[in-house]
C-alpha positions as a printed Julia matrix, in Angstrom:
340×3 Matrix{Float64}:
 -21.27   -0.68   10.03
 -18.57    0.57   12.41
 -19.99    3.17   14.78
 -18.52    6.69   15.15
 -15.71    7.23   17.62
 -16.46    8.58   21.1
 -14.24   11.22   22.63
 -10.55   10.24   22.68
  -9.68    7.77   25.42
  -6.53    7.6    27.54
  -3.85    5.26   26.25
  -4.34    1.6    27.22
  -2.59    0.44   30.38
   0.99   -0.48   29.63
   1.18    1.53   26.41
   2.74    4.61   27.97
   5.41    2.49   29.59
   6.29    0.85   26.28
   6.48    4.18   24.46
   8.64    5.75   27.14
  10.83    2.65   27.14
  11.35    2.85   23.39
  12.14    6.55   23.5
  14.44    6.07   26.47
  16.46    3.41   24.65
  16.76    5.64   21.62
  17.89    8.53   23.76
  20.52    6.39   25.47
  21.81    5.28   22.07
  21.94    8.86   20.88
  19.79    7.96   17.88
  16.26    9.17   18.41
  13.73    7.7    16.01
  10.86    9.66   14.47
   8.69    6.58   15.11
   6.94    5.08   18.11
   7.3     1.3    17.94
   4.54   -1.09   19.07
   4.65   -4.82   19.62
   1.67   -6.71   18.27
  -0.1    -7.0    21.63
   0.27   -3.31   22.45
  -0.9    -2.25   19.0
  -3.91   -4.57   19.24
  -5.07   -2.73   22.39
  -5.51    0.41   20.3
  -8.44   -1.22   18.58
 -10.38   -0.18   21.72
 -13.95   -1.46   21.26
 -14.03   -1.2    17.46
 -16.14   -4.14   16.25
 -14.92   -6.6    13.61
 -17.14   -6.03   10.54
 -15.63   -8.75    8.28
 -16.68  -12.39    8.04
 -14.38  -15.27    7.16
 -15.93  -15.48    3.68
 -15.37  -11.76    3.09
 -11.76  -12.04    4.24
 -11.17  -15.0     1.95
 -12.01  -12.82   -1.05
  -9.42  -10.23    0.06
  -6.46  -12.56    0.63
  -3.6   -12.65   -1.82
  -1.84  -15.74   -3.16
  -0.17  -17.73   -0.33
  -1.22  -15.12    2.27
  -3.29  -16.79    4.96
  -4.35  -13.6     6.75
  -6.6   -14.57    9.67
  -9.48  -12.74   11.32
  -7.25  -12.52   14.4
  -4.67  -10.66   12.3
  -7.41   -8.3    11.12
  -8.48   -7.69   14.73
  -4.95   -7.15   16.04
  -3.44   -5.11   13.19
  -5.98   -3.78   10.7
  -8.78   -2.7    13.03
  -6.49   -0.38   15.02
  -5.23    0.99   11.7
  -8.76    1.63   10.47
  -9.63    3.34   13.77
  -6.56    5.59   13.53
  -7.29    6.49    9.91
 -10.95    7.13   10.68
  -9.87    9.68   13.28
  -7.46   11.28   10.81
 -10.07   11.4     8.04
 -12.64   12.95   10.39
 -10.13   15.6    11.43
  -9.3    16.41    7.81
 -12.98   16.64    6.88
 -13.48   19.1     9.75
 -10.63   21.23    8.39
 -12.2    21.34    4.92
 -15.55   22.37    6.4
 -13.83   25.08    8.43
 -12.14   26.38    5.27
 -15.47   26.41    3.41
 -17.07   28.32    6.27
 -14.23   30.83    6.25
 -14.47   31.35    2.49
 -18.25   31.51    2.62
 -18.59   29.14   -0.28
 -18.86   25.45   -1.06
 -15.61   23.7    -1.95
 -15.36   20.49   -4.05
 -15.42   17.21   -2.15
 -11.77   16.32   -1.6
 -10.73   12.75   -0.78
  -8.29   11.64    1.91
  -5.44    9.96    0.02
  -3.53    6.99    1.48
  -0.38    5.6    -0.16
   0.75    2.0     0.38
   4.26    0.96   -0.7
   6.46   -2.13   -0.44
   8.23   -4.83   -2.4
   6.82   -7.29   -4.88
   5.28  -10.26   -2.98
   5.34   -8.51    0.42
   1.54   -8.37    0.65
   0.82   -4.68    0.07
  -2.12   -5.47   -2.23
  -3.78   -7.59    0.47
  -3.13   -4.81    2.99
  -4.79   -2.32    0.64
  -7.85   -4.5     0.03
  -8.42   -5.25    3.72
  -7.97   -1.61    4.67
 -10.41   -0.57    1.93
 -13.02   -3.05    3.21
 -12.67   -1.83    6.81
 -12.67    1.88    6.02
 -15.87    1.48    4.02
 -17.61    0.38    7.22
 -17.12    3.73    8.94
 -20.21    5.96    8.47
 -18.45    9.25    7.62
 -16.5     7.89    4.63
 -18.31    4.96    3.02
 -16.92    5.51   -0.48
 -13.34    4.17   -0.59
 -11.63    3.6    -3.96
  -8.45    1.63   -4.56
  -5.94    2.48   -7.29
  -3.04    0.15   -8.14
  -0.27    1.94   -9.98
   0.19   -0.96  -12.45
  -2.28    0.85  -14.71
   0.34    3.58  -15.19
   3.1     1.28  -16.38
   4.12    2.15  -19.92
   2.7    -0.32  -22.48
   5.05   -3.17  -23.35
   5.6    -1.69  -26.83
   6.99    1.46  -25.23
   9.1    -0.48  -22.74
  10.53   -2.61  -25.56
  11.37    0.48  -27.62
  13.19    1.96  -24.63
  14.91   -1.29  -23.66
  13.13   -1.38  -20.3
  11.27   -4.7   -20.32
  13.88   -6.1   -17.92
  13.22   -3.1   -15.67
   9.45   -3.35  -15.49
   8.38   -2.11  -12.07
  11.35    0.26  -11.77
  10.48    3.99  -11.54
  11.43    4.65  -15.18
   8.92    2.05  -16.41
   5.94    4.15  -15.22
   4.12    7.1   -16.71
   4.96    9.11  -13.6
   3.47   12.34  -14.92
   0.22   10.6   -15.88
  -0.04    9.0   -12.44
   0.64   12.28  -10.67
  -1.88   14.14  -12.82
  -4.56   11.51  -12.16
  -4.18   11.64   -8.37
  -3.92   15.43   -8.51
  -7.25   15.66  -10.34
  -8.95   13.35   -7.84
  -7.36   15.2    -4.93
  -8.62   18.48   -6.4
 -12.2    17.24   -6.21
 -12.7    16.71   -9.93
 -15.41   14.25  -10.99
 -15.33   11.27  -13.36
 -11.54   10.97  -13.55
 -10.45    7.88  -15.49
  -7.29    5.79  -15.31
  -5.81    2.96  -17.47
  -6.26   -0.74  -16.59
  -3.47   -3.32  -16.36
  -3.86   -7.06  -16.97
  -1.65   -9.45  -15.02
  -2.63  -12.17  -17.51
  -1.39  -10.34  -20.62
   1.27   -8.54  -18.53
   0.35   -5.3   -20.28
  -1.96   -2.28  -20.34
  -5.43   -3.1   -21.66
  -5.67   -0.7   -24.6
  -8.88    1.31  -24.8
 -10.15    0.32  -21.36
 -10.28    2.64  -18.35
 -11.88    2.78  -14.92
 -13.55    5.79  -13.33
 -12.96    7.38   -9.95
 -15.69    9.83   -8.97
 -15.11   11.9    -5.82
 -14.44    9.15   -3.27
 -14.23    9.89    0.44
 -10.91    8.05    0.52
  -8.51    7.04   -2.27
  -5.96    4.31   -1.56
  -2.98    4.33   -3.95
  -0.98    1.09   -3.85
   2.29    0.47   -5.68
   5.99   -0.33   -5.53
   7.41    3.18   -5.81
   4.65    5.49   -4.57
   6.88    7.02   -1.9
   9.71    7.92   -4.27
  10.88   11.49   -4.48
  12.23   11.58   -8.03
  15.1    10.61  -10.25
  18.64   10.24   -8.96
  19.73   12.27  -11.97
  19.51   15.95  -10.85
  18.79   17.01  -14.45
  15.59   14.92  -14.4
  14.42   15.73  -10.91
  10.93   17.08  -10.35
   9.75   19.64   -7.86
   6.56   17.72   -7.16
   6.11   14.05   -6.28
   3.2    11.68   -6.0
   3.76   11.35   -2.26
   3.17   15.1    -1.87
  -0.5    14.33   -2.5
  -0.76   11.71    0.27
  -2.43   12.5     3.57
  -1.09    9.27    5.07
   1.34    6.59    3.88
   2.05    2.98    4.82
   5.09    0.82    4.05
   4.73   -2.98    4.23
   8.11   -4.37    5.27
   9.89   -7.7     5.75
  13.43   -9.05    5.55
  14.66   -9.38    1.95
  15.4   -13.1     2.31
  11.86  -13.68    3.56
  10.32  -11.71    0.68
  12.44  -13.72   -1.75
  10.97  -16.96   -0.36
   7.43  -15.54   -0.65
   8.12  -14.52   -4.24
   9.34  -18.0    -5.19
   6.37  -19.65   -3.44
   3.96  -17.36   -5.3
   5.68  -18.1    -8.62
   5.29  -21.85   -8.02
   1.6   -21.36   -7.21
   1.06  -19.33  -10.39
   2.58  -22.24  -12.33
  -0.59  -24.2   -11.5
  -3.04  -21.28  -11.74
  -2.57  -18.01  -13.67
   0.23  -19.34  -15.89
  -2.09  -22.1   -17.15
  -4.19  -19.57  -19.05
  -3.3   -19.94  -22.76
  -3.44  -16.13  -23.07
  -1.06  -15.59  -20.15
   2.2   -13.81  -20.91
   3.99  -16.31  -18.64
   2.21  -19.38  -20.01
   5.61  -20.77  -21.07
   6.47  -21.28  -17.4
   3.44  -23.49  -16.68
   5.15  -26.62  -18.0
   8.37  -26.19  -16.05
   9.3   -28.74  -13.42
   9.38  -27.52   -9.82
  13.19  -27.34   -9.86
  13.2   -25.43  -13.16
  10.49  -23.04  -11.92
  12.42  -22.33   -8.71
  15.54  -21.58  -10.74
  13.65  -19.16  -13.0
  11.92  -17.45  -10.05
  15.22  -17.0    -8.19
  16.86  -15.56  -11.3
  14.02  -13.07  -11.85
  14.15  -12.12   -8.18
  17.93  -11.69   -8.18
  18.2    -9.77  -11.46
  15.06   -7.61  -11.25
  12.99   -7.52   -8.06
  15.85   -7.57   -5.56
  17.64   -4.79   -7.44
  14.47   -2.7    -7.49
  13.88   -3.33   -3.79
  17.41   -2.34   -2.74
  17.84    0.63   -5.1
  14.36    2.15   -5.27
  11.79    0.76   -2.85
  13.46    0.11    0.5
  15.15    3.55    0.62
  11.65    5.13    0.75
  10.58    3.15    3.84
  11.39    5.84    6.39
   9.21    8.34    4.52
   6.07    6.42    5.5
   3.79    7.53    8.34
   3.32    3.91    9.4
   5.48    0.81    8.84
   4.14   -2.74    9.14
   6.98   -5.16    9.94
   6.12   -8.72    8.92
   7.57  -11.97   10.17
   8.37  -15.12    8.13
   4.74  -16.35    8.31
   3.36  -13.13    6.76
   1.88  -11.94   10.06
   2.68   -8.44   11.29
   4.97   -8.56   14.33
   5.59   -4.87   14.92
   4.06   -1.54   13.93
   5.99    1.72   13.77
   3.95    4.94   13.77
   5.56    8.26   12.96
   5.3    10.83   15.73
   3.26   13.87   14.84
């Protein structure tokens, strides 16, 4: 169990100089950024004395395919994040209590909602799982639920009817209203709210099956397009967006060429694992040679995932409160935190 935070400490030695240096460079360039940028070493210092609550075995269960996240990475990147979010959650909980005191009545338990966005194969699911495991260790918010937006994809039958199977993962392939309504209900403090389940084996919604979310302390919402602000067609634009319900948002970032390589590597790994399942939607790819599988993966990336990244996902990056910039080996090299 991670212990409660003491009173705020002064910034670690060297941090102020880095921040002022970053801001000074931006000022000289005439292009001030809304973010403070931290190198890995400087960000790691913000962990302070927060203990590492995960073991190697626990971390192994949280890793994604081809993502060798180390305990050192957790210490340097994820522990400072969990400490920051713990402070934010505590502050928000204090505000709710103050409101209840003012109104003289009890208000429903309202969760702190965190959104995590990024490309296919960039590692956002691993980020979400590690963050969930760490946030559960803090005593004032032990109940942390994780929602992946795949459950709100339209069923394949609907996508086929609308000619959208080749655009699965694009904004129009989701039940956006259903997703918004679900998070809105949870955010409003409602109990026993249920959401659909998606199977990556059948590549479809599991009909008749749902999962319950019941007043968590924190809800993490992870998905490709969670930071989007609506349709590009003004006639279809909405006045409310999923991201309006987020208290904090994270974007997992990397160069497009690097993400493409990760996607191909993951596809080749699936050829020997998930694709081998006779019930798998992509079972037909299991028997491909390595060269054939690479060709298919590159085509899917070029025609679908790269288009979605460039047109829909990457443009939302600067809306995030925090950006994790990954290097070619999947490790986070820089963290950008939005100024309050």
